[in-house]
N, C-alpha and C positions, 0 to 999 in steps of 0.2 A: 416107288413103284407100287406099294400097297395102295397108296392113295389113289393112283391112276386106275388100278384094277377096280377099286371100290367105286370110283366115279363112273367107270364104264357100266358097272352094274346099276349105278343110279340112274344113268341115261336110259337104260332098258326099262326101268320103272317109270321115269317121267315121260317117255315118248309114247305112251298109250294115247289113243285118240281121245279118251275122256280127259286125261290131264292136259293135253294140248289145247282142247277146247276151253278148259278151265283157266289156262294161262291167258289166252286172249280175252276171255270174259273178265278175268281179274284185272288185267292191264287196262281194258276199256273203263270199267267201273272206277279203277284207281285214278285214271286221267281225269275223269269227270269230278271226282272227289277232290283232286289236287287243284283243278281249275276253279272250284268254288271256295272263296276265301273263308266262308263260315265253317269249312270242314278242314280236312288235312288227313295224313296217312294214319296217324294213331286214332283219330276220330273215326275214319271210315272203316278201319279194321275192327274197332270196338263195336261200332253199329252193326256191322255185318257178321260178326263172329257167331250170333245165334243160328245163322243159316247153315253153319257147319256141324251142328249138333248131330242130326240124323245121318249126315254124310260120314262123320267120323265113326259111326257104330257099324259100317259095312266093312267087309274085308278089303284092306288096302285104302279104305276111306280116310284114315288119318292123313296119309300122305297126299291124297287129293285135296283134303280140306287145307292143309298148311301150304300147298301150292297155290290154291285160290287166294288165301289171305296174303301170302308173301308177294304175289303178282299185283294185288290191289295196292300194296305198299310200293312196288316198284313203279306202277302207273301214277300214283300220287306224287312220287318224286319227280317224274317227267312232267306231270300236269302243272306243277307249281311254277315252272318256267314260263308257261304260256301267258298267264296273267301278269307276270312281272315284266315281261318284254312288251306285250301288246298294250297293257292298261296301266302299267306302273303300280300295280296292286299286288304285293307278294301273296301268292296262293299258299305258301308254306313259310314259316319263320326264317328258314335258312335262305330262301329265295330273295330276301331283302337285298343281299349283296349282288344279285343278278340284275336288279333294277338300275344299278349305278351306271352301267354301260349298255345294258340290253335295251332299256327304253329310249336312250338317245339314238341307238342305232335304228330302232323302229321309226322314230321321228324323222330320221334322215332318209327313209324309204328302204332301209335295208332289214326289214323285220324278218324276211325269209332267211338271210344270212345269220342273224342273231339267233333265230330258233334253231337252224341247222347246226350252228356251233354249239349251242347249249344241249341239244339232244344228243349229239355226238360225244361231246365231253362227258355228259352224264353216263352214257353207255361205257365209255372208257374208264371212268372212275369206278362204276359198279363192277366192271370186268376185273379190274385190279383187286377190288375188295373180295370178289368170289375166288380168285386165284389165292389170295392170302388165306381165305377160309379153307380152301381145298387142301392146302399143304400144311397149314399151321394147326388146324383144329385136331387132326389125329394125334399130333404131338402133345398139345396142351391136355387133351382127353386122357392120353395114356399116362402123362405126368399126374394128372389130378386123381387117377385111380388110387394113388398112394395117400390121398388126403384122408384125415380123420376129422372129428368134430372141431378141434382147435383150428386146423387148416381152413375149413370151410367158414368158420366164423370170422377168421381174419380176412378172408376174401370178401365176405359180405361187409365187414367193417370198411375195408378198403373202398368198396363200391359207394357206401354211404358217404364216407369222408371225401371221395372224389367229387361227388355232386356239390358238397359244401365248399371245398377248396377251389374247384375249377368252374363254378357256376358264374354266369354273367350277372345273375342277380345278387343282391346283397346277402351275405352269408347268413345273416340272422333270419331273413325271409325264407331261405332254403331250409334252414333248421327247423323253423316253425312248421312249415309244410311237411317236412319229414316226420316231426313229432306227432302231427295229427294223423298221418298215415300209420304210424306205430300204434297209436290209441285205437284207431279203427280196426287194425289187424288183431288187436288183443281181445275184441269182443267175440264171445262164443265160448267154445269148450277148449280148455287147456290142453294142448297137443301132448304134454309130458305127463301131467297127473290126472287128466280127464275131468277136472272140476269146472264148474261154470264160472265165467267172468263177464261182468258188465252186461248182463243180459236183462236185468231189471224185471225179471219175472215174465219176460215175453218169449213164448215158445218159438216165435219167428227168428229170434236172434240166437238160438242155440247153435246154429252153424256159422254165426258171424255175419258180417256184411259181405254179400256176394260181390266178388271182384268185378264180374261182368256188369252188373248194375251200377257199380261205382264209376267205371270208366265210360259207360254209355252216358251217365249223367254229367260227369266232369268234363268229358271232351265234346260230345254231341250236343246236349242241351245247353251247356255253358256257353260254348262258341256261338250257338245260334242266338242265344239271348243277347250276347255282346254285340253280334253283328246287326241284329235288329235295332239295337239301341243306337248304334253309330250310323246305321243307314249306309247303303251302298249305291253308287252311281257309277255305271261303267261307261267310260268314254276312252277309246284308245284307237290305235292304229289297226288296220285291216292287214291280214297276212295271207300270203298264198306261196306255197312252196312247190316248185317244180323241179324236175330232174336237173336242169341246167344250173339252178341256184344251188342245189345239193352238191353237184360235182365241183363247181367253183369254189365253194366253201371248204370242201374236203381237200382240195388242192392247196388252200391256204393254211389249214390247221396243222400240217406238219412243221411249219415255222415255230410253233408253240409247244414243241415236244417236251422241252425242258420244264416249261410251265406246267404241263399236264403231269409229268412225272413228279415234280415236286408237290403239286397239289394233291395228287393221289396219295403220296406218302404221308402228307399232313392229315388227309381225311381218314386214312386207315388207323393212324395213331390215335387220333381224337375218337374214332369210333370204338376202339378196343378199350381205351383208358377208363371210363367213357367221358368224353367231353361233349360229343353230340355234333350233329351236322351243322348247326347254326354257328357256333364258334369256329368250326373247321372252315366254313365258307368265308367268313370274315377274315380269319387268319391267312387263308390262301390268297385271298384278294389283296391283302396288305403286303404280303411277301411278293407277290407277282408285281405289284406296283413298285416296290422298292428295287427289284432286280431287273425290271424291264427297261429296254432302251426308249419306250414310249411311256414311261411312268408318269410324265407330266401331262399326258393326254388322257389318263384314265378318268373316267367320269364324263367324258365328252362323246363317247361312243367308239370303243376300241374292242375288237373281237376277243383279244387276250383277257380283257376284263370280265368277259362272260365265260370263257374257258376255265379260268382258275376257280371261281366259287362253285360252278357246277360239277366239275371233276371232284373237287374236295368234298362237297356235300353228298354225292352219291357213293363215293368211297367210304365216307364215314357211316352213312346210313346202312350199307351193306355189311361192312365189317363189324358193326354193332351186334350182329347176330353170332359172332364167334364166341364171346364170352357167355352168351345166352345158351348156346348149344352145349358148350364144353363144360362150363361150370354152374349153369343155372342162374347166371348173373346177367340181366339185360343191360345193354349198353345205350338204350335209347328208350323214350316213351313207348314207340311202336313195338320195340322188342319186348318191353314189358308187357304189352297186350298180347303178343304172340306167346310169351311165356305162360301167361294165365290161360290161354287157349290150350296149350299142351297139358297143363295140369287138369283142366276140365275134361279133356279127352282120356285121362288116365295115364299120361306119359309123364315121366320125371326127367326134366332137362338135367344134364350133367354128364360126367365121363361114362356112366353106365349106359347112357343112350346109344353111344357108339358100339357098344357090345351087344346089348339086347334088342335094339331096334335099328339095326344097320341099314336095311332097306329104306326105312323112313328117313334117316339122316341123309344118306347119299342120294335119295330121290329128291330131297329138298335142295341139296347142293347143286345137283344137275339142273333142277328147275330154275335155279338162280341164273345160270348161263342162258338157258332158252327163254325164260321170262323176260330178260333184258333185251334179247334180240327181238322178241315179240313186241316189247314196249317201243323200241326204236322204229319198227315198221309201222306200228299204229300211229305213233305221234307224227312221223314224217308224212304220212298219207291223209291224215284226218284233222290236221290243225284248223282249217276253216270251220269245220263242223264243231269242234270243241269250243273254239272262240265264240260261235254263235250261241252257246249255251248262256254265255254272260249277258246276252240281250234279254234274256227272260227275267222279269222283275224278281228280285230276291224275296219279296212278300208272297210270291207264289211258291217258290222253292222251299222256303223255311217251314211252312206247315206240312209239307210232304216229308221232310227230314224228321220232324217231331214225331209224326205218326210212325215212321219207321223205327225210331228209337223206342217208342212206346210198345210197339209189337215185339221188338227185340227183347226188351226188358220183361214183358209178360211171358214170353215163351220159356224163360229160364226155369221158373217153378210154377207156372200157370196161376199166378196170384196177383191181385191188384195191389198188394202191399209193395211189391217190387216196383210198380210204376210210381207209387208215392215216393219211395226211396230214390228213384231215378230223379224225380223233380227236386228233392232235397239235394242230392249230389250236383244237380244242374245249377241250383242257386249258389252252392258252395263254389263250383267251378267259375261261375259268373263273377262272384265277388273276388275270387283269387285273381282273375284276369283284370278286373277293375283296379285292385290294389297292388298289381304287379308282383303277385306271389307266384312262384313256379309250380306247375302242377306235376312235373316229372318226378320230383322227390316223393310227393304224396303217393303216386301210383306205385313207385318203386317200393316204398315202405309197406304199402298194402300187400303187395305181391310177395316180398321177401321177409316181411316182419315175422311170421310164424317160423320160417326156416332158420332165420338168424337167431331167433330166441331158442329154438330147439337145439341148434348146434352149440350155443353158448352154455346152455344148462347141462347139456351132455358133457361138455368140456369141463365144467365145474364139478360134475359128479365124478369124473375120471380123477380129477386133481384134488378132490375134497375141499373145493373152494379156494384153491391157491391160483391167483391170477397170473402167477409166473408160467403156467402152462402155455400162455399165449407168446412166450419167448423161449420155450424150452429147446428149440432147435433153430438152425439157421433159416429154414424155410418160413416157418410160422412167425419167427422173430422178425425177419426182414419185411414180411408183409404187413405185420402189425405196426412196425416202426414207420413204414411208408404211409400207412393209414393215418397215424397220428400226426405225421409231418403234414399231409394234406389238410387235416382238420385244423391245424394251427397256422397254415400258410396265410390266410387272409390277415390274421392278427400280426404275424411276423412281418408280412410285406408292408402293412400300414405302419408299423414301428420303424421299419428300415426307411421308408419314405419320409417319416417325420424326423428321424435322426438326420438324414441327408439334408433336409430343408433347414434344420436347426444349425448344422455345421456350416451350410452355405451362407446363412444369415450372419454368422459370427465372422466369417472370413471377409 
């Protein structure tokens, strides 16, 4: 009941004319970002984050700023499906699974059906994720109020280890990416002792590497460089959605209610863990194919094959905000960027946020409901317009994006040094993409490195260097044990597979 009362208060905040206008603006920008393969949700939020600096300084501006950024995220999630279905080009990594049946449906002349199914399923998945956040986040936040430095460090450790143990990339590459992030986070002033570290006598590095500069370079410039190298040629089906197609598709979708429910559950779990939207979409697609009566037709153009990954991806993308809000631990790269934005605005994500910034939190949660409704309306009415954007040569779009990135980087501290650093991070992002190293662990380590270090050192001061403090009670002990299990999981699974193969060979 308290959650419902707080949610009603959040709607009162979110339903201002300014915030509603920002919702639609954010969704439209997000869809455009999602449609362009050189960008993506995390990239778009990172590039446009500087626009919120002045907004966040006004009364109630922080809520408006987070509503704008979150709606950019929702829009990018919707937009990724357009290129996947019409052009067989994933606009987002998770939308790869959507191409399996979405593009064959478009080739059969059923692009409108595929898009309607994708958008509706996306809405359902996001709605389930928001409901989970609404009722679960106050409980998690209240529980987390009892956390001390050992508990917080164990949660950070669990997050880092989850990325290693559950990543689709090689564990070694994930670990390397994360270690680089820790090294970058260590530059500047020691948060505990106040001493300087790895500044090399450069005054500019006294405050360390700015998070915003890093993400603009890594995601914005890095993706653009890679896309320009690979080249893009858009050839695909045209799409037109009318009311008749929408109604006919909506009549068909209830047949797949179990697939939607199962995919939403998979998505919410993977978003909170955090596994991410990409593995969630593939897992949901595989499970749907396994249990579907038409499993043998998956890949040939089945509506259910679109419903499963879209529902799971949006549920994962939305629920990833739960650990970010309640514990200060992002569940996805985009959540990490949003976390950085909150820190820049002077807000500390975590359990105290629900106590000290109640209007902000519940205004954001309420905007999730409204933003997804706005997103569904926008994409169902404007698909031909967004698809037409792809007809513009990417050689024209890329310089515009680069200029926007440079402006965003410069506005952080009004210095050209930040532009140079943006380029450096862009090259790093490009190399990481070329070598198939994940960027998410690097961003996560940059954002949480200082916090994890501070919590660990405080815990060590409390215990006088005794590591047993990380196992002193059932809560911190179970979290730490789970973290270590996830860290060792790739090695254990490899050993188990090798053992089974050896035993099978001897029999």
